[in-house]
PDB file with SEQRES, HELIX, SHEET and CRYST1 records, atoms N, CA, C and O in Angstrom:
SEQRES   1 A   81  MET PRO GLN VAL MET LEU HIS ASN THR HIS ARG PRO GLU          
SEQRES   2 A   81  ASP CYS GLU ALA LEU ASN GLU GLU TRP GLN ALA HIS GLY          
SEQRES   3 A   81  THR PRO PRO ALA PHE GLN GLY ARG THR PHE PHE CYS THR          
SEQRES   4 A   81  CYS PRO SER GLY GLU HIS GLY ALA PHE VAL GLN LEU GLU          
SEQRES   5 A   81  ALA GLU ASP PRO ALA ALA ALA LEU ALA SER LEU PRO SER          
SEQRES   6 A   81  ARG PHE ARG ALA GLY THR ARG VAL TYR SER GLY GLU PRO          
SEQRES   7 A   81  MET THR LEU                                                  
HELIX    1 AA1 PRO A   12  ASP A   14  5                                   3    
HELIX    2 AA2 CYS A   15  HIS A   25  1                                  11    
HELIX    3 AA3 PRO A   29  PHE A   31  5                                   3    
HELIX    4 AA4 CYS A   40  SER A   42  5                                   3    
HELIX    5 AA5 PRO A   56  ALA A   61  1                                   6    
HELIX    6 AA6 SER A   65  ARG A   68  1                                   4    
SHEET    1 AA1 4 PHE A  37  CYS A  38  0                                        
SHEET    2 AA1 4 GLY A  46  GLU A  52 -1                                        
SHEET    3 AA1 4 GLN A   3  THR A   9 -1                                        
SHEET    4 AA1 4 THR A  71  GLY A  76 -1                                        
CRYST1    1.000    1.000    1.000  90.00  90.00  90.00 P 1           1          
ATOM      1  N   MET A   1       0.869  -1.181   0.008  1.00  0.00           N  
ATOM      2  CA  MET A   1       0.000  -0.013  -0.005  1.00  0.00           C  
ATOM      3  C   MET A   1       0.903   1.233   0.003  1.00  0.00           C  
ATOM      4  O   MET A   1       1.936   1.232   0.673  1.00  0.00           O  
ATOM      5  N   PRO A   2       0.532   2.284  -0.724  1.00  0.00           N  
ATOM      6  CA  PRO A   2       1.362   3.484  -0.807  1.00  0.00           C  
ATOM      7  C   PRO A   2       1.505   4.184   0.545  1.00  0.00           C  
ATOM      8  O   PRO A   2       0.617   4.112   1.395  1.00  0.00           O  
ATOM      9  N   GLN A   3       2.626   4.853   0.723  1.00  0.00           N  
ATOM     10  CA  GLN A   3       2.918   5.647   1.898  1.00  0.00           C  
ATOM     11  C   GLN A   3       2.549   7.090   1.643  1.00  0.00           C  
ATOM     12  O   GLN A   3       2.723   7.587   0.530  1.00  0.00           O  
ATOM     13  N   VAL A   4       2.038   7.774   2.663  1.00  0.00           N  
ATOM     14  CA  VAL A   4       1.733   9.202   2.563  1.00  0.00           C  
ATOM     15  C   VAL A   4       2.220   9.874   3.847  1.00  0.00           C  
ATOM     16  O   VAL A   4       2.312   9.262   4.911  1.00  0.00           O  
ATOM     17  N   MET A   5       2.525  11.154   3.694  1.00  0.00           N  
ATOM     18  CA  MET A   5       2.911  11.980   4.842  1.00  0.00           C  
ATOM     19  C   MET A   5       1.827  13.074   4.936  1.00  0.00           C  
ATOM     20  O   MET A   5       1.559  13.800   3.979  1.00  0.00           O  
ATOM     21  N   LEU A   6       1.225  13.155   6.117  1.00  0.00           N  
ATOM     22  CA  LEU A   6       0.247  14.195   6.365  1.00  0.00           C  
ATOM     23  C   LEU A   6       0.927  15.296   7.164  1.00  0.00           C  
ATOM     24  O   LEU A   6       1.651  15.018   8.120  1.00  0.00           O  
ATOM     25  N   HIS A   7       0.694  16.545   6.773  1.00  0.00           N  
ATOM     26  CA  HIS A   7       1.209  17.679   7.504  1.00  0.00           C  
ATOM     27  C   HIS A   7       0.068  18.621   7.805  1.00  0.00           C  
ATOM     28  O   HIS A   7      -0.530  19.232   6.919  1.00  0.00           O  
ATOM     29  N   ASN A   8      -0.210  18.713   9.098  1.00  0.00           N  
ATOM     30  CA  ASN A   8      -1.279  19.602   9.538  1.00  0.00           C  
ATOM     31  C   ASN A   8      -0.651  20.898  10.065  1.00  0.00           C  
ATOM     32  O   ASN A   8       0.367  20.860  10.757  1.00  0.00           O  
ATOM     33  N   THR A   9      -1.250  22.026   9.740  1.00  0.00           N  
ATOM     34  CA  THR A   9      -0.878  23.312  10.354  1.00  0.00           C  
ATOM     35  C   THR A   9      -2.167  23.954  10.870  1.00  0.00           C  
ATOM     36  O   THR A   9      -3.239  23.801  10.284  1.00  0.00           O  
ATOM     37  N   HIS A  10      -2.028  24.675  11.981  1.00  0.00           N  
ATOM     38  CA  HIS A  10      -3.164  25.342  12.570  1.00  0.00           C  
ATOM     39  C   HIS A  10      -2.727  26.524  13.419  1.00  0.00           C  
ATOM     40  O   HIS A  10      -1.549  26.696  13.734  1.00  0.00           O  
ATOM     41  N   ARG A  11      -3.686  27.306  13.768  1.00  0.00           N  
ATOM     42  CA  ARG A  11      -3.406  28.496  14.630  1.00  0.00           C  
ATOM     43  C   ARG A  11      -3.234  28.035  16.078  1.00  0.00           C  
ATOM     44  O   ARG A  11      -3.826  27.033  16.480  1.00  0.00           O  
ATOM     45  N   PRO A  12      -2.443  28.746  16.852  1.00  0.00           N  
ATOM     46  CA  PRO A  12      -2.254  28.355  18.243  1.00  0.00           C  
ATOM     47  C   PRO A  12      -3.578  28.235  19.026  1.00  0.00           C  
ATOM     48  O   PRO A  12      -3.720  27.359  19.879  1.00  0.00           O  
ATOM     49  N   GLU A  13      -4.493  29.078  18.740  1.00  0.00           N  
ATOM     50  CA  GLU A  13      -5.760  29.072  19.455  1.00  0.00           C  
ATOM     51  C   GLU A  13      -6.640  27.856  19.073  1.00  0.00           C  
ATOM     52  O   GLU A  13      -7.666  27.618  19.710  1.00  0.00           O  
ATOM     53  N   ASP A  14      -6.248  27.098  18.050  1.00  0.00           N  
ATOM     54  CA  ASP A  14      -6.985  25.935  17.644  1.00  0.00           C  
ATOM     55  C   ASP A  14      -6.493  24.642  18.269  1.00  0.00           C  
ATOM     56  O   ASP A  14      -7.153  23.612  18.138  1.00  0.00           O  
ATOM     57  N   CYS A  15      -5.358  24.669  18.943  1.00  0.00           N  
ATOM     58  CA  CYS A  15      -4.759  23.435  19.530  1.00  0.00           C  
ATOM     59  C   CYS A  15      -5.761  22.713  20.420  1.00  0.00           C  
ATOM     60  O   CYS A  15      -5.950  21.508  20.255  1.00  0.00           O  
ATOM     61  N   GLU A  16      -6.393  23.380  21.328  1.00  0.00           N  
ATOM     62  CA  GLU A  16      -7.252  22.732  22.292  1.00  0.00           C  
ATOM     63  C   GLU A  16      -8.434  22.074  21.581  1.00  0.00           C  
ATOM     64  O   GLU A  16      -8.764  20.922  21.862  1.00  0.00           O  
ATOM     65  N   ALA A  17      -9.064  22.795  20.670  1.00  0.00           N  
ATOM     66  CA  ALA A  17     -10.218  22.228  19.945  1.00  0.00           C  
ATOM     67  C   ALA A  17      -9.826  21.026  19.100  1.00  0.00           C  
ATOM     68  O   ALA A  17     -10.579  20.057  19.009  1.00  0.00           O  
ATOM     69  N   LEU A  18      -8.662  21.082  18.489  1.00  0.00           N  
ATOM     70  CA  LEU A  18      -8.213  19.920  17.687  1.00  0.00           C  
ATOM     71  C   LEU A  18      -7.949  18.713  18.580  1.00  0.00           C  
ATOM     72  O   LEU A  18      -8.309  17.591  18.224  1.00  0.00           O  
ATOM     73  N   ASN A  19      -7.330  18.930  19.727  1.00  0.00           N  
ATOM     74  CA  ASN A  19      -7.074  17.854  20.687  1.00  0.00           C  
ATOM     75  C   ASN A  19      -8.410  17.222  21.161  1.00  0.00           C  
ATOM     76  O   ASN A  19      -8.552  16.001  21.236  1.00  0.00           O  
ATOM     77  N   GLU A  20      -9.355  18.089  21.468  1.00  0.00           N  
ATOM     78  CA  GLU A  20     -10.638  17.603  21.948  1.00  0.00           C  
ATOM     79  C   GLU A  20     -11.357  16.791  20.870  1.00  0.00           C  
ATOM     80  O   GLU A  20     -12.001  15.789  21.183  1.00  0.00           O  
ATOM     81  N   GLU A  21     -11.257  17.207  19.616  1.00  0.00           N  
ATOM     82  CA  GLU A  21     -11.887  16.418  18.549  1.00  0.00           C  
ATOM     83  C   GLU A  21     -11.252  15.055  18.419  1.00  0.00           C  
ATOM     84  O   GLU A  21     -11.940  14.046  18.261  1.00  0.00           O  
ATOM     85  N   TRP A  22      -9.936  15.033  18.488  1.00  0.00           N  
ATOM     86  CA  TRP A  22      -9.210  13.757  18.384  1.00  0.00           C  
ATOM     87  C   TRP A  22      -9.633  12.822  19.531  1.00  0.00           C  
ATOM     88  O   TRP A  22      -9.909  11.643  19.311  1.00  0.00           O  
ATOM     89  N   GLN A  23      -9.679  13.368  20.754  1.00  0.00           N  
ATOM     90  CA  GLN A  23     -10.062  12.591  21.931  1.00  0.00           C  
ATOM     91  C   GLN A  23     -11.497  12.085  21.851  1.00  0.00           C  
ATOM     92  O   GLN A  23     -11.793  10.966  22.270  1.00  0.00           O  
ATOM     93  N   ALA A  24     -12.383  12.913  21.314  1.00  0.00           N  
ATOM     94  CA  ALA A  24     -13.791  12.556  21.189  1.00  0.00           C  
ATOM     95  C   ALA A  24     -14.048  11.374  20.254  1.00  0.00           C  
ATOM     96  O   ALA A  24     -14.937  10.555  20.487  1.00  0.00           O  
ATOM     97  N   HIS A  25     -13.240  11.309  19.187  1.00  0.00           N  
ATOM     98  CA  HIS A  25     -13.438  10.255  18.186  1.00  0.00           C  
ATOM     99  C   HIS A  25     -12.505   9.060  18.344  1.00  0.00           C  
ATOM    100  O   HIS A  25     -12.664   8.051  17.656  1.00  0.00           O  
ATOM    101  N   GLY A  26     -11.540   9.169  19.238  1.00  0.00           N  
ATOM    102  CA  GLY A  26     -10.570   8.086  19.404  1.00  0.00           C  
ATOM    103  C   GLY A  26      -9.590   8.099  18.213  1.00  0.00           C  
ATOM    104  O   GLY A  26      -9.741   8.853  17.251  1.00  0.00           O  
ATOM    105  N   THR A  27      -8.603   7.241  18.332  1.00  0.00           N  
ATOM    106  CA  THR A  27      -7.595   7.187  17.268  1.00  0.00           C  
ATOM    107  C   THR A  27      -8.118   6.364  16.105  1.00  0.00           C  
ATOM    108  O   THR A  27      -8.451   5.192  16.278  1.00  0.00           O  
ATOM    109  N   PRO A  28      -8.196   6.971  14.898  1.00  0.00           N  
ATOM    110  CA  PRO A  28      -8.672   6.220  13.739  1.00  0.00           C  
ATOM    111  C   PRO A  28      -7.718   5.029  13.465  1.00  0.00           C  
ATOM    112  O   PRO A  28      -6.520   5.128  13.729  1.00  0.00           O  
ATOM    113  N   PRO A  29      -8.238   3.930  12.948  1.00  0.00           N  
ATOM    114  CA  PRO A  29      -7.410   2.747  12.720  1.00  0.00           C  
ATOM    115  C   PRO A  29      -6.160   3.021  11.901  1.00  0.00           C  
ATOM    116  O   PRO A  29      -5.116   2.442  12.203  1.00  0.00           O  
ATOM    117  N   ALA A  30      -6.202   3.853  10.903  1.00  0.00           N  
ATOM    118  CA  ALA A  30      -5.017   4.145  10.085  1.00  0.00           C  
ATOM    119  C   ALA A  30      -3.892   4.797  10.870  1.00  0.00           C  
ATOM    120  O   ALA A  30      -2.731   4.751  10.463  1.00  0.00           O  
ATOM    121  N   PHE A  31      -4.235   5.396  11.984  1.00  0.00           N  
ATOM    122  CA  PHE A  31      -3.235   6.146  12.795  1.00  0.00           C  
ATOM    123  C   PHE A  31      -2.723   5.368  13.991  1.00  0.00           C  
ATOM    124  O   PHE A  31      -1.756   5.788  14.627  1.00  0.00           O  
ATOM    125  N   GLN A  32      -3.346   4.248  14.312  1.00  0.00           N  
ATOM    126  CA  GLN A  32      -2.950   3.477  15.499  1.00  0.00           C  
ATOM    127  C   GLN A  32      -1.565   2.951  15.333  1.00  0.00           C  
ATOM    128  O   GLN A  32      -1.231   2.364  14.304  1.00  0.00           O  
ATOM    129  N   GLY A  33      -0.747   3.155  16.342  1.00  0.00           N  
ATOM    130  CA  GLY A  33       0.620   2.705  16.321  1.00  0.00           C  
ATOM    131  C   GLY A  33       1.598   3.628  15.571  1.00  0.00           C  
ATOM    132  O   GLY A  33       2.790   3.336  15.472  1.00  0.00           O  
ATOM    133  N   ARG A  34       1.082   4.719  15.058  1.00  0.00           N  
ATOM    134  CA  ARG A  34       1.943   5.676  14.330  1.00  0.00           C  
ATOM    135  C   ARG A  34       2.455   6.736  15.272  1.00  0.00           C  
ATOM    136  O   ARG A  34       1.837   7.039  16.292  1.00  0.00           O  
ATOM    137  N   THR A  35       3.588   7.293  14.917  1.00  0.00           N  
ATOM    138  CA  THR A  35       4.191   8.374  15.715  1.00  0.00           C  
ATOM    139  C   THR A  35       3.861   9.708  15.091  1.00  0.00           C  
ATOM    140  O   THR A  35       4.119   9.934  13.908  1.00  0.00           O  
ATOM    141  N   PHE A  36       3.282  10.604  15.899  1.00  0.00           N  
ATOM    142  CA  PHE A  36       3.040  11.988  15.450  1.00  0.00           C  
ATOM    143  C   PHE A  36       4.230  12.807  15.858  1.00  0.00           C  
ATOM    144  O   PHE A  36       4.764  12.644  16.955  1.00  0.00           O  
ATOM    145  N   PHE A  37       4.647  13.687  14.980  1.00  0.00           N  
ATOM    146  CA  PHE A  37       5.702  14.656  15.295  1.00  0.00           C  
ATOM    147  C   PHE A  37       5.022  16.008  15.401  1.00  0.00           C  
ATOM    148  O   PHE A  37       4.703  16.638  14.393  1.00  0.00           O  
ATOM    149  N   CYS A  38       4.808  16.437  16.612  1.00  0.00           N  
ATOM    150  CA  CYS A  38       4.083  17.680  16.911  1.00  0.00           C  
ATOM    151  C   CYS A  38       5.051  18.846  17.005  1.00  0.00           C  
ATOM    152  O   CYS A  38       6.026  18.807  17.756  1.00  0.00           O  
ATOM    153  N   THR A  39       4.773  19.856  16.249  1.00  0.00           N  
ATOM    154  CA  THR A  39       5.631  21.048  16.237  1.00  0.00           C  
ATOM    155  C   THR A  39       5.089  22.184  17.087  1.00  0.00           C  
ATOM    156  O   THR A  39       5.714  23.243  17.150  1.00  0.00           O  
ATOM    157  N   CYS A  40       3.952  22.004  17.742  1.00  0.00           N  
ATOM    158  CA  CYS A  40       3.363  23.069  18.546  1.00  0.00           C  
ATOM    159  C   CYS A  40       4.310  23.642  19.597  1.00  0.00           C  
ATOM    160  O   CYS A  40       4.364  24.861  19.763  1.00  0.00           O  
ATOM    161  N   PRO A  41       5.067  22.788  20.322  1.00  0.00           N  
ATOM    162  CA  PRO A  41       5.935  23.343  21.375  1.00  0.00           C  
ATOM    163  C   PRO A  41       6.976  24.315  20.831  1.00  0.00           C  
ATOM    164  O   PRO A  41       7.475  25.156  21.579  1.00  0.00           O  
ATOM    165  N   SER A  42       7.320  24.219  19.534  1.00  0.00           N  
ATOM    166  CA  SER A  42       8.340  25.138  18.985  1.00  0.00           C  
ATOM    167  C   SER A  42       7.723  26.415  18.467  1.00  0.00           C  
ATOM    168  O   SER A  42       8.441  27.322  18.046  1.00  0.00           O  
ATOM    169  N   GLY A  43       6.379  26.506  18.491  1.00  0.00           N  
ATOM    170  CA  GLY A  43       5.724  27.731  18.014  1.00  0.00           C  
ATOM    171  C   GLY A  43       5.190  27.589  16.587  1.00  0.00           C  
ATOM    172  O   GLY A  43       4.385  28.413  16.154  1.00  0.00           O  
ATOM    173  N   GLU A  44       5.620  26.562  15.847  1.00  0.00           N  
ATOM    174  CA  GLU A  44       5.074  26.287  14.508  1.00  0.00           C  
ATOM    175  C   GLU A  44       3.954  25.267  14.723  1.00  0.00           C  
ATOM    176  O   GLU A  44       4.219  24.066  14.760  1.00  0.00           O  
ATOM    177  N   HIS A  45       2.723  25.723  14.865  1.00  0.00           N  
ATOM    178  CA  HIS A  45       1.632  24.833  15.261  1.00  0.00           C  
ATOM    179  C   HIS A  45       1.231  23.900  14.138  1.00  0.00           C  
ATOM    180  O   HIS A  45       0.762  24.319  13.080  1.00  0.00           O  
ATOM    181  N   GLY A  46       1.431  22.619  14.405  1.00  0.00           N  
ATOM    182  CA  GLY A  46       1.063  21.593  13.433  1.00  0.00           C  
ATOM    183  C   GLY A  46       1.646  20.226  13.863  1.00  0.00           C  
ATOM    184  O   GLY A  46       2.147  20.055  14.974  1.00  0.00           O  
ATOM    185  N   ALA A  47       1.554  19.287  12.943  1.00  0.00           N  
ATOM    186  CA  ALA A  47       2.054  17.921  13.213  1.00  0.00           C  
ATOM    187  C   ALA A  47       2.291  17.219  11.869  1.00  0.00           C  
ATOM    188  O   ALA A  47       1.714  17.573  10.840  1.00  0.00           O  
ATOM    189  N   PHE A  48       3.163  16.214  11.927  1.00  0.00           N  
ATOM    190  CA  PHE A  48       3.437  15.337  10.811  1.00  0.00           C  
ATOM    191  C   PHE A  48       3.131  13.925  11.249  1.00  0.00           C  
ATOM    192  O   PHE A  48       3.325  13.580  12.415  1.00  0.00           O  
ATOM    193  N   VAL A  49       2.649  13.094  10.322  1.00  0.00           N  
ATOM    194  CA  VAL A  49       2.497  11.666  10.539  1.00  0.00           C  
ATOM    195  C   VAL A  49       2.577  10.965   9.200  1.00  0.00           C  
ATOM    196  O   VAL A  49       2.048  11.437   8.194  1.00  0.00           O  
ATOM    197  N   GLN A  50       3.254   9.819   9.210  1.00  0.00           N  
ATOM    198  CA  GLN A  50       3.366   9.005   7.993  1.00  0.00           C  
ATOM    199  C   GLN A  50       2.487   7.768   8.163  1.00  0.00           C  
ATOM    200  O   GLN A  50       2.480   7.155   9.230  1.00  0.00           O  
ATOM    201  N   LEU A  51       1.758   7.405   7.134  1.00  0.00           N  
ATOM    202  CA  LEU A  51       0.930   6.203   7.202  1.00  0.00           C  
ATOM    203  C   LEU A  51       0.705   5.629   5.820  1.00  0.00           C  
ATOM    204  O   LEU A  51       1.111   6.198   4.807  1.00  0.00           O  
ATOM    205  N   GLU A  52       0.040   4.477   5.813  1.00  0.00           N  
ATOM    206  CA  GLU A  52      -0.318   3.835   4.553  1.00  0.00           C  
ATOM    207  C   GLU A  52      -1.726   4.207   4.205  1.00  0.00           C  
ATOM    208  O   GLU A  52      -2.588   4.264   5.082  1.00  0.00           O  
ATOM    209  N   ALA A  53      -1.990   4.471   2.902  1.00  0.00           N  
ATOM    210  CA  ALA A  53      -3.347   4.794   2.442  1.00  0.00           C  
ATOM    211  C   ALA A  53      -3.452   4.470   0.970  1.00  0.00           C  
ATOM    212  O   ALA A  53      -2.458   4.494   0.243  1.00  0.00           O  
ATOM    213  N   GLU A  54      -4.658   4.168   0.536  1.00  0.00           N  
ATOM    214  CA  GLU A  54      -4.877   3.845  -0.899  1.00  0.00           C  
ATOM    215  C   GLU A  54      -4.470   5.022  -1.777  1.00  0.00           C  
ATOM    216  O   GLU A  54      -3.882   4.830  -2.841  1.00  0.00           O  
ATOM    217  N   ASP A  55      -4.783   6.243  -1.334  1.00  0.00           N  
ATOM    218  CA  ASP A  55      -4.444   7.420  -2.091  1.00  0.00           C  
ATOM    219  C   ASP A  55      -4.571   8.644  -1.147  1.00  0.00           C  
ATOM    220  O   ASP A  55      -5.073   8.512  -0.030  1.00  0.00           O  
ATOM    221  N   PRO A  56      -4.113   9.835  -1.601  1.00  0.00           N  
ATOM    222  CA  PRO A  56      -4.183  10.994  -0.724  1.00  0.00           C  
ATOM    223  C   PRO A  56      -5.585  11.317  -0.188  1.00  0.00           C  
ATOM    224  O   PRO A  56      -5.740  11.727   0.963  1.00  0.00           O  
ATOM    225  N   ALA A  57      -6.605  11.125  -1.042  1.00  0.00           N  
ATOM    226  CA  ALA A  57      -7.966  11.431  -0.600  1.00  0.00           C  
ATOM    227  C   ALA A  57      -8.371  10.515   0.522  1.00  0.00           C  
ATOM    228  O   ALA A  57      -9.012  10.972   1.469  1.00  0.00           O  
ATOM    229  N   ALA A  58      -8.026   9.226   0.467  1.00  0.00           N  
ATOM    230  CA  ALA A  58      -8.352   8.288   1.516  1.00  0.00           C  
ATOM    231  C   ALA A  58      -7.629   8.641   2.831  1.00  0.00           C  
ATOM    232  O   ALA A  58      -8.194   8.513   3.917  1.00  0.00           O  
ATOM    233  N   ALA A  59      -6.384   9.083   2.706  1.00  0.00           N  
ATOM    234  CA  ALA A  59      -5.627   9.486   3.884  1.00  0.00           C  
ATOM    235  C   ALA A  59      -6.297  10.648   4.569  1.00  0.00           C  
ATOM    236  O   ALA A  59      -6.458  10.649   5.790  1.00  0.00           O  
ATOM    237  N   LEU A  60      -6.696  11.654   3.781  1.00  0.00           N  
ATOM    238  CA  LEU A  60      -7.333  12.852   4.367  1.00  0.00           C  
ATOM    239  C   LEU A  60      -8.687  12.487   4.965  1.00  0.00           C  
ATOM    240  O   LEU A  60      -9.062  13.020   6.010  1.00  0.00           O  
ATOM    241  N   ALA A  61      -9.420  11.592   4.321  1.00  0.00           N  
ATOM    242  CA  ALA A  61     -10.732  11.206   4.833  1.00  0.00           C  
ATOM    243  C   ALA A  61     -10.666  10.440   6.149  1.00  0.00           C  
ATOM    244  O   ALA A  61     -11.652  10.368   6.883  1.00  0.00           O  
ATOM    245  N   SER A  62      -9.480   9.860   6.447  1.00  0.00           N  
ATOM    246  CA  SER A  62      -9.330   9.091   7.669  1.00  0.00           C  
ATOM    247  C   SER A  62      -9.130  10.003   8.904  1.00  0.00           C  
ATOM    248  O   SER A  62      -9.180   9.523  10.036  1.00  0.00           O  
ATOM    249  N   LEU A  63      -8.911  11.277   8.692  1.00  0.00           N  
ATOM    250  CA  LEU A  63      -8.725  12.229   9.774  1.00  0.00           C  
ATOM    251  C   LEU A  63     -10.065  12.664  10.371  1.00  0.00           C  
ATOM    252  O   LEU A  63     -11.064  12.700   9.652  1.00  0.00           O  
ATOM    253  N   PRO A  64     -10.115  12.990  11.648  1.00  0.00           N  
ATOM    254  CA  PRO A  64     -11.326  13.673  12.174  1.00  0.00           C  
ATOM    255  C   PRO A  64     -11.560  14.946  11.349  1.00  0.00           C  
ATOM    256  O   PRO A  64     -10.608  15.577  10.890  1.00  0.00           O  
ATOM    257  N   SER A  65     -12.801  15.307  11.170  1.00  0.00           N  
ATOM    258  CA  SER A  65     -13.178  16.388  10.208  1.00  0.00           C  
ATOM    259  C   SER A  65     -12.484  17.717  10.491  1.00  0.00           C  
ATOM    260  O   SER A  65     -12.111  18.415   9.549  1.00  0.00           O  
ATOM    261  N   ARG A  66     -12.301  18.084  11.746  1.00  0.00           N  
ATOM    262  CA  ARG A  66     -11.702  19.399  12.029  1.00  0.00           C  
ATOM    263  C   ARG A  66     -10.265  19.488  11.546  1.00  0.00           C  
ATOM    264  O   ARG A  66      -9.778  20.591  11.297  1.00  0.00           O  
ATOM    265  N   PHE A  67      -9.580  18.383  11.406  1.00  0.00           N  
ATOM    266  CA  PHE A  67      -8.171  18.375  10.939  1.00  0.00           C  
ATOM    267  C   PHE A  67      -8.012  18.550   9.452  1.00  0.00           C  
ATOM    268  O   PHE A  67      -6.960  18.996   8.995  1.00  0.00           O  
ATOM    269  N   ARG A  68      -9.020  18.213   8.688  1.00  0.00           N  
ATOM    270  CA  ARG A  68      -8.865  18.127   7.233  1.00  0.00           C  
ATOM    271  C   ARG A  68      -8.503  19.421   6.556  1.00  0.00           C  
ATOM    272  O   ARG A  68      -7.663  19.428   5.657  1.00  0.00           O  
ATOM    273  N   ALA A  69      -9.116  20.526   6.962  1.00  0.00           N  
ATOM    274  CA  ALA A  69      -8.882  21.798   6.275  1.00  0.00           C  
ATOM    275  C   ALA A  69      -7.430  22.275   6.360  1.00  0.00           C  
ATOM    276  O   ALA A  69      -6.936  22.925   5.438  1.00  0.00           O  
ATOM    277  N   GLY A  70      -6.756  21.958   7.448  1.00  0.00           N  
ATOM    278  CA  GLY A  70      -5.384  22.434   7.616  1.00  0.00           C  
ATOM    279  C   GLY A  70      -4.316  21.392   7.317  1.00  0.00           C  
ATOM    280  O   GLY A  70      -3.160  21.558   7.706  1.00  0.00           O  
ATOM    281  N   THR A  71      -4.700  20.305   6.620  1.00  0.00           N  
ATOM    282  CA  THR A  71      -3.770  19.214   6.369  1.00  0.00           C  
ATOM    283  C   THR A  71      -3.492  19.056   4.888  1.00  0.00           C  
ATOM    284  O   THR A  71      -4.405  19.036   4.062  1.00  0.00           O  
ATOM    285  N   ARG A  72      -2.216  18.946   4.572  1.00  0.00           N  
ATOM    286  CA  ARG A  72      -1.787  18.603   3.225  1.00  0.00           C  
ATOM    287  C   ARG A  72      -1.276  17.166   3.241  1.00  0.00           C  
ATOM    288  O   ARG A  72      -0.709  16.699   4.230  1.00  0.00           O  
ATOM    289  N   VAL A  73      -1.489  16.484   2.131  1.00  0.00           N  
ATOM    290  CA  VAL A  73      -1.050  15.073   2.036  1.00  0.00           C  
ATOM    291  C   VAL A  73      -0.024  14.983   0.910  1.00  0.00           C  
ATOM    292  O   VAL A  73      -0.223  15.488  -0.195  1.00  0.00           O  
ATOM    293  N   TYR A  74       1.101  14.306   1.247  1.00  0.00           N  
ATOM    294  CA  TYR A  74       2.185  14.111   0.278  1.00  0.00           C  
ATOM    295  C   TYR A  74       2.339  12.615   0.035  1.00  0.00           C  
ATOM    296  O   TYR A  74       2.491  11.847   0.985  1.00  0.00           O  
ATOM    297  N   SER A  75       2.302  12.198  -1.210  1.00  0.00           N  
ATOM    298  CA  SER A  75       2.541  10.813  -1.565  1.00  0.00           C  
ATOM    299  C   SER A  75       4.021  10.640  -1.769  1.00  0.00           C  
ATOM    300  O   SER A  75       4.696  11.574  -2.203  1.00  0.00           O  
ATOM    301  N   GLY A  76       4.546   9.469  -1.468  1.00  0.00           N  
ATOM    302  CA  GLY A  76       5.945   9.193  -1.677  1.00  0.00           C  
ATOM    303  C   GLY A  76       6.342   7.857  -1.139  1.00  0.00           C  
ATOM    304  O   GLY A  76       5.524   6.943  -1.035  1.00  0.00           O  
ATOM    305  N   GLU A  77       7.609   7.742  -0.794  1.00  0.00           N  
ATOM    306  CA  GLU A  77       8.082   6.485  -0.214  1.00  0.00           C  
ATOM    307  C   GLU A  77       9.172   6.800   0.784  1.00  0.00           C  
ATOM    308  O   GLU A  77       9.962   7.720   0.572  1.00  0.00           O  
ATOM    309  N   PRO A  78       9.226   6.059   1.856  1.00  0.00           N  
ATOM    310  CA  PRO A  78      10.300   6.233   2.809  1.00  0.00           C  
ATOM    311  C   PRO A  78      11.618   5.708   2.243  1.00  0.00           C  
ATOM    312  O   PRO A  78      11.631   4.728   1.499  1.00  0.00           O  
ATOM    313  N   MET A  79      12.706   6.349   2.591  1.00  0.00           N  
ATOM    314  CA  MET A  79      14.027   5.938   2.107  1.00  0.00           C  
ATOM    315  C   MET A  79      14.959   5.858   3.288  1.00  0.00           C  
ATOM    316  O   MET A  79      14.901   6.702   4.182  1.00  0.00           O  
ATOM    317  N   THR A  80      15.798   4.880   3.309  1.00  0.00           N  
ATOM    318  CA  THR A  80      16.771   4.765   4.352  1.00  0.00           C  
ATOM    319  C   THR A  80      18.078   5.370   3.868  1.00  0.00           C  
ATOM    320  O   THR A  80      18.564   5.039   2.787  1.00  0.00           O  
ATOM    321  N   LEU A  81      18.641   6.260   4.676  1.00  0.00           N  
ATOM    322  CA  LEU A  81      19.908   6.908   4.279  1.00  0.00           C  
ATOM    323  C   LEU A  81      21.105   6.204   4.866  1.00  0.00           C  
ATOM    324  O   LEU A  81      22.240   6.617   4.633  1.00  0.00           O  
TER     325      LEU A  81                                                      
END                                                                             
C-alpha cells in the first residue's frame, strides 16, 4: 500500500479544539501505532504523521473532520539513508 505523509498546520488558538476532537473520536485505525511529530511546542503549530493509504484522498478522509482543512497530504516512499 502506498505511503503518505500528512502535514497539519493550525493556529495556536485551535490546539485545544483539535485535541478535543481527536479525543472525542478516538484514534482512527489508520493512525494506530503511528508516531506523530508535533511542532506546537516550537511555535510552529502543526504535526506530521506518515501512514499507509490507498491514495491522498483516503488518507485525508481518515482524519477527524476538524483536521482536514489544515492538512496537506504528500505521496511518496520512505528511504533509508
